[in-house]
C-alpha positions as CSV (number, residue, x, y, z in Angstrom):
1,M,0.0,0.0,0.0
2,V,2.8,2.4,0.9
3,Y,4.5,1.9,-2.4
4,L,1.4,2.4,-4.4
5,I,0.4,5.5,-2.6
6,S,3.9,6.9,-2.8
7,K,4.2,6.2,-6.5
8,Y,0.7,7.0,-7.8
9,A,-1.1,9.3,-5.4
10,K,-1.8,12.8,-6.6
11,N,-1.3,14.2,-3.1
12,D,-0.1,13.0,0.3
13,C,-3.4,13.1,2.1
14,L,-3.5,9.3,2.7
15,Y,0.2,9.0,3.6
16,P,1.5,12.5,4.6
17,Q,5.1,13.6,4.1
18,D,5.1,14.8,7.7
19,V,7.5,12.4,9.5
20,K,5.5,12.3,12.8
21,K,2.2,11.6,11.0
22,R,3.9,9.0,8.8
23,A,5.4,7.2,11.8
24,I,2.0,6.8,13.4
25,I,0.5,5.6,10.2
26,D,3.4,3.1,9.8
27,Q,2.9,1.9,13.4
28,R,-0.8,1.3,12.7
29,L,0.0,-0.5,9.4
30,H,2.4,-2.8,11.4
31,F,-0.3,-3.3,14.0
32,E,-2.6,-4.5,11.2
33,S,-0.1,-6.8,9.6
34,G,1.6,-8.1,12.7
35,V,-1.3,-8.3,15.2
36,V,-4.7,-8.0,13.6
37,F,-4.0,-10.0,10.5
38,T,-2.2,-12.6,12.6
39,V,-5.2,-13.1,14.8
40,L,-7.4,-13.4,11.7
41,K,-5.0,-15.9,10.1
42,R,-5.0,-18.0,13.3
43,I,-8.8,-18.1,13.3
44,S,-8.9,-19.0,9.6
45,I,-6.5,-21.9,10.1
46,H,-8.5,-23.1,13.2
47,I,-11.8,-23.1,11.2
48,L,-10.9,-23.7,7.6
49,I,-7.8,-25.9,7.8
50,K,-8.3,-27.7,11.1
51,G,-12.1,-28.0,10.6
52,K,-13.1,-26.7,14.1
53,Q,-16.7,-25.5,14.4
54,T,-16.2,-23.2,17.4
55,L,-13.6,-20.7,18.5
56,N,-11.6,-21.6,21.6
57,E,-11.2,-19.1,24.4
58,E,-7.7,-18.3,23.5
59,L,-8.8,-17.1,20.0
60,K,-11.7,-15.1,21.4
61,K,-9.3,-13.5,23.9
62,S,-6.9,-12.6,21.1
63,V,-9.7,-10.9,19.2
64,K,-10.9,-9.0,22.2
65,E,-7.3,-7.8,23.0
66,T,-7.0,-6.6,19.4
67,Y,-10.2,-4.6,19.8
68,E,-8.8,-3.1,23.0
69,F,-5.7,-1.9,21.3
70,L,-7.7,-0.4,18.4
71,E,-10.1,1.3,20.9
72,T,-7.1,2.9,22.5
73,F,-5.7,4.0,19.2
74,L,-9.0,5.7,18.4
75,E,-9.1,7.6,21.7
76,G,-9.8,11.3,20.8
77,K,-9.6,10.6,17.1
78,L,-12.1,10.1,14.3
79,W,-9.7,7.8,12.3
80,V,-6.9,5.6,13.5
81,V,-4.2,8.3,13.3
82,G,-6.2,11.5,13.7
83,D,-9.0,13.4,12.2
84,Y,-8.3,12.4,8.6
85,V,-8.5,9.1,6.7
86,S,-5.1,7.5,6.0
87,I,-4.0,4.3,4.4
88,A,-3.9,2.8,7.9
89,D,-7.7,3.0,8.0
90,Y,-8.1,1.3,4.7
91,S,-5.7,-1.4,5.8
92,L,-7.3,-2.0,9.1
93,V,-11.0,-1.9,8.0
94,S,-10.7,-5.1,6.0
95,S,-9.3,-7.2,8.9
96,I,-11.4,-5.6,11.6
97,S,-14.7,-5.9,9.7
98,S,-13.8,-9.5,9.0
99,L,-13.1,-10.2,12.7
100,N,-16.4,-8.5,13.5
101,T,-18.3,-11.1,11.6
102,I,-16.7,-13.8,13.8
103,V,-16.5,-12.0,17.2
104,P,-18.9,-9.1,17.0
105,I,-17.7,-5.8,18.3
106,D,-19.7,-4.9,21.4
107,P,-20.7,-1.2,21.0
108,E,-20.9,-0.9,24.8
109,K,-17.3,-2.1,25.3
110,W,-15.8,-0.6,22.1
111,P,-17.9,2.5,21.1
112,K,-15.0,4.1,19.3
113,I,-14.4,1.1,17.0
114,T,-18.2,0.9,16.4
115,A,-18.2,4.6,15.3
116,W,-15.0,4.2,13.2
117,L,-16.5,1.2,11.4
118,R,-19.7,3.2,10.7
119,R,-17.6,6.1,9.3
120,S,-15.5,3.7,7.2
121,E,-18.7,2.1,5.7
122,Q,-19.6,5.6,4.4
123,L,-16.4,5.9,2.4
124,L,-16.8,5.2,-1.3
125,E,-13.9,2.8,-1.3
126,Y,-15.6,0.6,1.3
127,E,-17.6,-1.1,-1.4
128,A,-14.5,-2.9,-2.5
129,N,-14.1,-4.3,1.1
130,N,-17.8,-5.1,1.3
131,K,-17.6,-7.6,-1.6
132,G,-14.8,-9.6,0.0
133,L,-16.4,-9.3,3.5
134,K,-19.6,-10.9,2.3
135,I,-17.7,-13.9,0.9
136,F,-15.7,-14.1,4.1
137,A,-18.7,-13.9,6.4
138,D,-20.7,-16.5,4.3
139,T,-17.8,-18.9,4.4
140,F,-17.3,-18.7,8.1
141,R,-21.0,-18.8,9.0
142,K,-21.3,-22.1,7.2
143,K,-18.4,-23.5,9.1
144,L,-19.1,-22.2,12.6
145,T,-21.8,-23.8,14.8
146,T,-21.3,-21.2,17.6
147,I,-19.0,-18.4,18.5
């Protein structure tokens, strides 16, 4: 994503040149690839490869910890790095919306994530995520008996 934005973007609004802003975006991108996606991958292996029909407590705990981190990142912000959409939001929304279909985000516990997801769904680009999300959700609903 960083390469594509750096090479083809007409401006730097999604990945600013400001070093401090970029560092926060990079941290959130690493959070997505190193934590969020890893949890999603572990769940996918558990269900799709190992054929399990329920999530064990360890996996549920991992998802909830992931939500806690993201809720903290959103403290005082509309988007994951501030009051503007960045590539970190686009990166995170696909994995978080997928996790949400397996372990629903409780709006009472994680109101900031709930609001962020609603804002994300209003973005024109969200439609691209929505197509894959539907396939993902349908696949997992067929495999899981309970969450």
